[in-house]
KOLLO-462349 format. One record per residue (C-alpha): residue number from 1; residue in three letters; x, y, z. Coordinates in steps of 0.5 Angstrom, whole numbers, padded with zeros to 4 digits. Layout:
    k    r     xx     yy     zz
  NUM  ala      X      Y      Z
...
% end
This chain:
    k    r     xx     yy     zz
    1  unk   0000   0000   0000
    2  unk   0003   0007  -0002
    3  unk   0001   0012   0002
    4  unk   0002   0019   0004
    5  unk   0000   0024   0010
    6  unk  -0005   0026   0006
    7  unk  -0008   0019   0005
    8  unk  -0011   0021   0013
    9  unk  -0015   0027   0011
   10  unk  -0013   0034   0013
   11  unk  -0015   0034   0020
   12  unk  -0011   0028   0023
   13  unk  -0007   0030   0029
   14  unk   0001   0028   0028
   15  unk   0005   0028   0034
   16  unk   0010   0026   0039
   17  unk   0009   0023   0046
   18  unk   0013   0024   0053
   19  unk   0012   0023   0060
   20  unk   0014   0028   0066
   21  unk   0018   0023   0070
   22  unk   0022   0020   0064
   23  unk   0025   0026   0061
   24  unk   0024   0032   0066
   25  unk   0030   0031   0071
   26  unk   0030   0036   0077
   27  unk   0027   0031   0081
   28  unk   0028   0035   0088
   29  unk   0029   0043   0085
   30  unk   0024   0049   0086
   31  unk   0020   0046   0091
   32  unk   0018   0039   0088
   33  unk   0016   0034   0092
   34  unk   0018   0026   0092
   35  unk   0014   0022   0087
   36  unk   0013   0014   0088
   37  unk   0018   0014   0082
   38  unk   0023   0018   0085
   39  unk   0023   0013   0091
   40  unk   0023   0007   0087
   41  unk   0028   0008   0082
   42  unk   0033   0011   0088
   43  unk   0032   0004   0092
   44  unk   0037  -0001   0091
   45  unk   0036  -0007   0086
   46  unk   0029  -0004   0083
   47  unk   0031  -0002   0076
   48  unk   0036  -0004   0071
   49  unk   0043  -0002   0074
   50  unk   0040   0002   0079
   51  unk   0039   0007   0074
   52  unk   0034   0013   0076
   53  unk   0031   0019   0073
   54  unk   0034   0024   0077
   55  unk   0037   0028   0071
   56  unk   0035   0024   0065
   57  unk   0034   0028   0059
   58  unk   0034   0035   0064
   59  unk   0028   0037   0060
   60  unk   0026   0042   0066
   61  unk   0032   0046   0064
   62  unk   0033   0044   0057
   63  unk   0025   0044   0055
   64  unk   0026   0050   0050
   65  unk   0032   0047   0046
   66  unk   0028   0041   0045
   67  unk   0022   0044   0043
   68  unk   0026   0048   0038
   69  unk   0028   0041   0035
   70  unk   0021   0039   0035
   71  unk   0019   0045   0031
   72  unk   0024   0044   0027
   73  unk   0022   0037   0025
   74  unk   0015   0040   0023
   75  unk   0012   0037   0029
   76  unk   0005   0040   0031
   77  unk   0002   0036   0037
   78  unk   0006   0035   0043
   79  unk   0003   0030   0048
   80  unk   0006   0031   0055
   81  unk   0005   0030   0063
   82  unk   0004   0034   0069
   83  unk   0008   0032   0075
   84  unk   0003   0032   0081
   85  unk   0009   0032   0086
   86  unk   0012   0038   0082
   87  unk   0005   0042   0082
   88  unk   0003   0040   0089
   89  unk   0009   0037   0093
   90  unk   0005   0033   0098
   91  unk   0000   0031   0093
   92  unk  -0005   0035   0097
   93  unk  -0005   0042   0100
   94  unk   0000   0048   0098
   95  unk   0001   0049   0091
   96  unk   0008   0050   0088
   97  unk   0008   0056   0084
   98  unk   0015   0054   0081
   99  unk   0012   0048   0079
  100  unk   0006   0052   0076
  101  unk   0011   0057   0073
  102  unk   0015   0051   0069
  103  unk   0009   0048   0066
  104  unk   0006   0055   0064
  105  unk   0013   0056   0060
  106  unk   0013   0050   0057
  107  unk   0006   0051   0054
  108  unk   0007   0058   0052
  109  unk   0014   0056   0049
  110  unk   0009   0050   0045
  111  unk   0004   0055   0043
  112  unk   0010   0060   0041
  113  unk   0013   0055   0036
  114  unk   0006   0053   0033
  115  unk   0006   0046   0037
  116  unk  -0001   0044   0040
  117  unk   0000   0042   0047
  118  unk  -0004   0035   0049
  119  unk  -0004   0034   0057
  120  unk  -0004   0028   0060
  121  unk  -0006   0029   0068
  122  unk  -0003   0023   0071
  123  unk   0003   0019   0068
  124  unk   0005   0014   0074
  125  unk   0009   0019   0078
  126  unk   0004   0019   0085
  127  unk   0007   0024   0090
  128  unk   0010   0020   0095
  129  unk   0007   0023   0101
  130  unk   0000   0020   0098
  131  unk   0003   0013   0097
  132  unk   0005   0013   0105
  133  unk  -0003   0014   0106
  134  unk  -0004   0008   0102
  135  unk  -0004   0011   0095
  136  unk  -0008   0008   0090
  137  unk  -0011   0003   0095
  138  unk  -0014   0009   0099
  139  unk  -0021   0011   0097
  140  unk  -0019   0018   0099
  141  unk  -0015   0018   0092
  142  unk  -0021   0020   0089
  143  unk  -0021   0026   0092
  144  unk  -0014   0028   0092
  145  unk  -0014   0027   0084
  146  unk  -0020   0031   0084
  147  unk  -0017   0037   0087
  148  unk  -0010   0036   0083
  149  unk  -0015   0036   0076
  150  unk  -0018   0042   0079
  151  unk  -0011   0046   0080
  152  unk  -0009   0044   0073
  153  unk  -0015   0046   0069
  154  unk  -0015   0052   0073
  155  unk  -0008   0054   0071
  156  unk  -0007   0051   0064
  157  unk  -0014   0050   0061
  158  unk  -0015   0057   0058
  159  unk  -0009   0055   0053
  160  unk  -0010   0048   0053
  161  unk  -0016   0044   0049
  162  unk  -0013   0037   0049
  163  unk  -0013   0033   0056
  164  unk  -0012   0026   0058
  165  unk  -0014   0024   0065
  166  unk  -0010   0017   0066
  167  unk  -0004   0014   0062
  168  unk  -0005   0006   0062
  169  unk  -0009   0005   0068
  170  unk  -0008  -0003   0068
  171  unk   0000  -0002   0068
  172  unk   0001   0003   0074
  173  unk  -0004  -0001   0078
  174  unk  -0002  -0008   0075
  175  unk   0006  -0007   0075
  176  unk   0006  -0003   0081
  177  unk   0001  -0006   0086
  178  unk   0000  -0013   0084
  179  unk   0007  -0015   0081
  180  unk   0011  -0010   0085
  181  unk   0016  -0009   0079
  182  unk   0014  -0002   0078
  183  unk   0013   0004   0083
  184  unk   0011   0003   0089
  185  unk   0013  -0004   0089
  186  unk   0007  -0007   0092
  187  unk   0004  -0014   0091
  188  unk  -0002  -0018   0092
  189  unk  -0009  -0018   0089
  190  unk  -0012  -0015   0095
  191  unk  -0008  -0009   0093
  192  unk  -0009  -0009   0086
  193  unk  -0017  -0009   0086
  194  unk  -0017  -0003   0091
  195  unk  -0012   0001   0086
  196  unk  -0015  -0001   0080
  197  unk  -0022   0000   0082
  198  unk  -0020   0007   0085
  199  unk  -0016   0009   0078
  200  unk  -0023   0007   0074
  201  unk  -0027   0011   0078
  202  unk  -0021   0017   0078
  203  unk  -0021   0016   0070
  204  unk  -0029   0018   0070
  205  unk  -0029   0023   0075
  206  unk  -0023   0027   0072
  207  unk  -0027   0027   0065
  208  unk  -0033   0030   0069
  209  unk  -0028   0035   0072
  210  unk  -0025   0037   0066
  211  unk  -0032   0038   0062
  212  unk  -0035   0042   0068
  213  unk  -0029   0047   0068
  214  unk  -0028   0047   0060
  215  unk  -0034   0047   0056
  216  unk  -0030   0046   0049
  217  unk  -0025   0042   0052
  218  unk  -0023   0035   0048
  219  unk  -0023   0030   0053
  220  unk  -0020   0023   0053
  221  unk  -0016   0018   0057
  222  unk  -0011   0012   0055
  223  unk  -0011   0005   0055
  224  unk  -0005   0000   0054
  225  unk  -0007  -0006   0049
  226  unk  -0005  -0012   0046
  227  unk  -0008  -0016   0041
  228  unk  -0009  -0023   0044
  229  unk  -0008  -0029   0039
  230  unk  -0009  -0037   0042
  231  unk  -0003  -0041   0041
  232  unk  -0007  -0046   0038
  233  unk  -0015  -0047   0035
  234  unk  -0016  -0052   0041
  235  unk  -0022  -0049   0046
  236  unk  -0018  -0049   0052
  237  unk  -0013  -0044   0048
  238  unk  -0018  -0040   0046
  239  unk  -0022  -0039   0052
  240  unk  -0015  -0038   0056
  241  unk  -0014  -0032   0050
  242  unk  -0021  -0029   0052
  243  unk  -0019  -0029   0059
  244  unk  -0013  -0025   0058
  245  unk  -0016  -0021   0053
  246  unk  -0021  -0019   0059
  247  unk  -0015  -0017   0063
  248  unk  -0011  -0013   0058
  249  unk  -0016  -0010   0054
  250  unk  -0023  -0010   0057
  251  unk  -0022  -0008   0064
  252  unk  -0022  -0001   0064
  253  unk  -0025   0001   0058
  254  unk  -0032  -0003   0059
  255  unk  -0033   0001   0066
  256  unk  -0032   0007   0063
  257  unk  -0037   0005   0057
  258  unk  -0042   0004   0062
  259  unk  -0042  -0004   0061
  260  unk  -0039  -0005   0068
  261  unk  -0033  -0010   0070
  262  unk  -0033  -0016   0065
  263  unk  -0034  -0021   0071
  264  unk  -0038  -0025   0066
  265  unk  -0032  -0027   0062
  266  unk  -0027  -0027   0068
  267  unk  -0029  -0030   0075
  268  unk  -0023  -0027   0078
  269  unk  -0026  -0020   0077
  270  unk  -0031  -0022   0082
  271  unk  -0026  -0020   0087
  272  unk  -0028  -0013   0086
  273  unk  -0034  -0014   0090
  274  unk  -0029  -0013   0096
  275  unk  -0028  -0005   0094
  276  unk  -0034  -0003   0090
  277  unk  -0039   0001   0094
  278  unk  -0046   0003   0092
  279  unk  -0047   0008   0087
  280  unk  -0040   0006   0084
  281  unk  -0042   0003   0077
  282  unk  -0045   0009   0075
  283  unk  -0039   0013   0077
  284  unk  -0035   0009   0073
  285  unk  -0038   0011   0067
  286  unk  -0036   0017   0063
  287  unk  -0037   0019   0055
  288  unk  -0030   0021   0053
  289  unk  -0029   0025   0047
  290  unk  -0024   0020   0045
  291  unk  -0020   0015   0048
  292  unk  -0013   0014   0046
  293  unk  -0010   0007   0045
  294  unk  -0003   0005   0046
  295  unk  -0001  -0001   0042
  296  unk   0006  -0004   0041
  297  unk   0005  -0012   0040
  298  unk   0001  -0018   0041
  299  unk   0001  -0024   0045
  300  unk   0000  -0031   0044
  301  unk  -0004  -0035   0050
  302  unk  -0004  -0042   0052
  303  unk  -0008  -0045   0057
  304  unk  -0004  -0047   0063
  305  unk  -0006  -0051   0069
  306  unk   0000  -0048   0073
  307  unk  -0003  -0041   0073
  308  unk  -0008  -0041   0078
  309  unk  -0014  -0036   0077
  310  unk  -0013  -0034   0070
  311  unk  -0011  -0041   0068
  312  unk  -0007  -0038   0062
  313  unk   0000  -0037   0060
  314  unk   0003  -0032   0055
  315  unk   0008  -0035   0050
  316  unk   0014  -0031   0050
  317  unk   0016  -0028   0043
  318  unk   0023  -0030   0044
  319  unk   0021  -0037   0045
  320  unk   0017  -0037   0038
  321  unk   0023  -0035   0034
  322  unk   0020  -0028   0031
  323  unk   0023  -0022   0030
  324  unk   0023  -0018   0037
  325  unk   0024  -0011   0039
  326  unk   0029  -0009   0045
  327  unk   0024  -0010   0050
  328  unk   0023  -0017   0047
  329  unk   0016  -0015   0044
  330  unk   0014  -0019   0038
  331  unk   0014  -0014   0031
  332  unk   0007  -0015   0029
  333  unk   0004  -0009   0025
  334  unk  -0003  -0012   0024
  335  unk  -0004  -0011   0032
  336  unk  -0005  -0004   0031
  337  unk  -0011  -0005   0026
  338  unk  -0014  -0011   0030
  339  unk  -0014  -0006   0036
  340  unk  -0017   0000   0033
  341  unk  -0022  -0005   0030
  342  unk  -0023  -0008   0037
  343  unk  -0024  -0001   0041
  344  unk  -0028   0002   0035
  345  unk  -0034  -0002   0037
  346  unk  -0035   0001   0044
  347  unk  -0040   0006   0041
  348  unk  -0040   0011   0047
  349  unk  -0033   0014   0045
  350  unk  -0033   0019   0039
  351  unk  -0026   0018   0036
  352  unk  -0020   0014   0037
  353  unk  -0013   0017   0037
  354  unk  -0006   0013   0037
  355  unk  -0003   0016   0043
  356  unk   0003   0012   0044
  357  unk   0007   0008   0039
  358  unk   0014   0006   0037
  359  unk   0020   0001   0038
  360  unk   0026   0001   0042
  361  unk   0032  -0002   0038
  362  unk   0040  -0001   0039
  363  unk   0042   0005   0036
  364  unk   0049   0006   0034
  365  unk   0052   0013   0033
  366  unk   0057   0014   0028
  367  unk   0060   0021   0025
  368  unk   0054   0024   0028
  369  unk   0049   0020   0025
  370  unk   0044   0014   0027
  371  unk   0041   0010   0021
  372  unk   0036   0007   0025
  373  unk   0032   0003   0019
  374  unk   0029  -0002   0024
  375  unk   0025   0004   0027
  376  unk   0023   0007   0021
  377  unk   0020   0001   0018
  378  unk   0017  -0001   0025
  379  unk   0013   0006   0024
  380  unk   0012   0006   0017
  381  unk   0008  -0001   0018
  382  unk   0004   0001   0024
  383  unk   0002   0008   0021
  384  unk   0000   0003   0015
  385  unk  -0004  -0001   0019
  386  unk  -0007   0006   0022
  387  unk  -0009   0008   0015
  388  unk  -0012   0001   0014
  389  unk  -0017   0002   0020
  390  unk  -0019   0009   0018
  391  unk  -0021   0006   0011
  392  unk  -0025   0000   0014
  393  unk  -0029   0006   0018
  394  unk  -0025   0007   0024
  395  unk  -0026   0014   0026
  396  unk  -0018   0014   0028
  397  unk  -0016   0022   0028
  398  unk  -0009   0022   0031
  399  unk  -0002   0018   0031
  400  unk   0003   0020   0037
  401  unk   0010   0017   0036
  402  unk   0013   0014   0043
  403  unk   0017   0018   0044
  404  unk   0020   0024   0042
  405  unk   0027   0023   0045
  406  unk   0030   0017   0049
  407  unk   0029   0017   0056
  408  unk   0029   0013   0063
  409  unk   0024   0007   0061
  410  unk   0022   0006   0068
  411  unk   0025  -0001   0071
  412  unk   0029  -0002   0064
  413  unk   0033   0004   0066
  414  unk   0036   0008   0060
  415  unk   0038   0001   0056
  416  unk   0032   0001   0051
  417  unk   0032   0007   0047
  418  unk   0025   0009   0044
  419  unk   0026   0016   0041
  420  unk   0026   0020   0035
  421  unk   0032   0024   0038
  422  unk   0038   0021   0041
  423  unk   0040   0023   0048
  424  unk   0047   0022   0050
  425  unk   0046   0022   0058
  426  unk   0053   0024   0060
  427  unk   0053   0030   0055
  428  unk   0046   0031   0054
  429  unk   0047   0032   0047
  430  unk   0041   0031   0042
  431  unk   0042   0028   0035
  432  unk   0036   0027   0031
  433  unk   0036   0020   0028
  434  unk   0034   0018   0021
  435  unk   0027   0016   0024
  436  unk   0026   0023   0026
  437  unk   0028   0026   0020
  438  unk   0023   0021   0016
  439  unk   0017   0022   0021
  440  unk   0019   0030   0020
  441  unk   0019   0029   0012
  442  unk   0012   0025   0012
  443  unk   0008   0030   0016
  444  unk   0011   0036   0013
  445  unk   0005   0041   0011
  446  unk   0008   0041   0004
  447  unk   0009   0033   0003
% end
């Protein structure tokens, strides 16, 4: 399929995404309080080689330079998150004016450069002071988060139209409160179900608050998703795949769509009864203007008697002799088409955007050049699948590359590089990769 930017129509939003903790650095400057990721990544043994985001890309001090690179590449939409503990250091209480000033400068610089800001309110960096009170397992987080949303919209709403409430709630509740491999490092189903329910309530409540304060706001939230395929045509494998699909793809979008938790297809979810209160089901629902999907791969699932509760196991990509990224994820372009089709069936949401998509591959910097052919091919193939979905009738209205620059990739540290722009974390030198130049050429207005 030959295609250009024009194949997507004149109002399609092309952009890039980042997250505050992964790029900002300045972890304890200008009144910022510690977040759960500040504490987690500075705890021995929690991240790759003990690496942390204390400095990272130093975006806090270098935002103007980075945004000028973005402008030079012709990127007109920038999705970034706000650090809760930079704005309200203790999570609740006094607002840090220097934190507000920083994001005002970032927003103003974006607008001056002709770049539309798309704000994510929560991208995993809960203030540590709130975690000491139970964090997402404490039902009071609904009020804490509501206050944070109100503060953000009151300060930035006049210049920012596009708002995303949560980033990938399954990941920060599952990895952070069940598996313990992400901040805050808690484990267990009891923690997970409490955190997941409160996050689901917050994604709807956040939407209601933004809409009440911004009548013309463009409001959404984002979901991680993976195309799920059974290992074999057997009924056991097909049922196992269905159960994993419930957990990875349906758990948060269906209550938001007014369908409640998909308990019927995964009995494990009956555990929500322990934390759901009267009236919660109505509070879980909200008609977002859009939903963002963030798809990187697919999973192959087989039935397993050795995995209690879900009775399924994921067959790792490296055991299937398929092409993988540096994250160990299978390169499977069709997953983007499959997930856009799947999420388009929820009729409550007017549009879908791809709010993250990209790949980590080893980069070699030679003579000031990075010829990252695999990343360019990956993006080309994924964008082709977005067009395929659009031509199939899916109202997909935007595509954001993850990520603009290389960054701190959570527990994986600095090893995986997803950026269109290479960062030397010793010198902070930026180098535009071939994939960045290709993306720039593709989205240029004169293309």
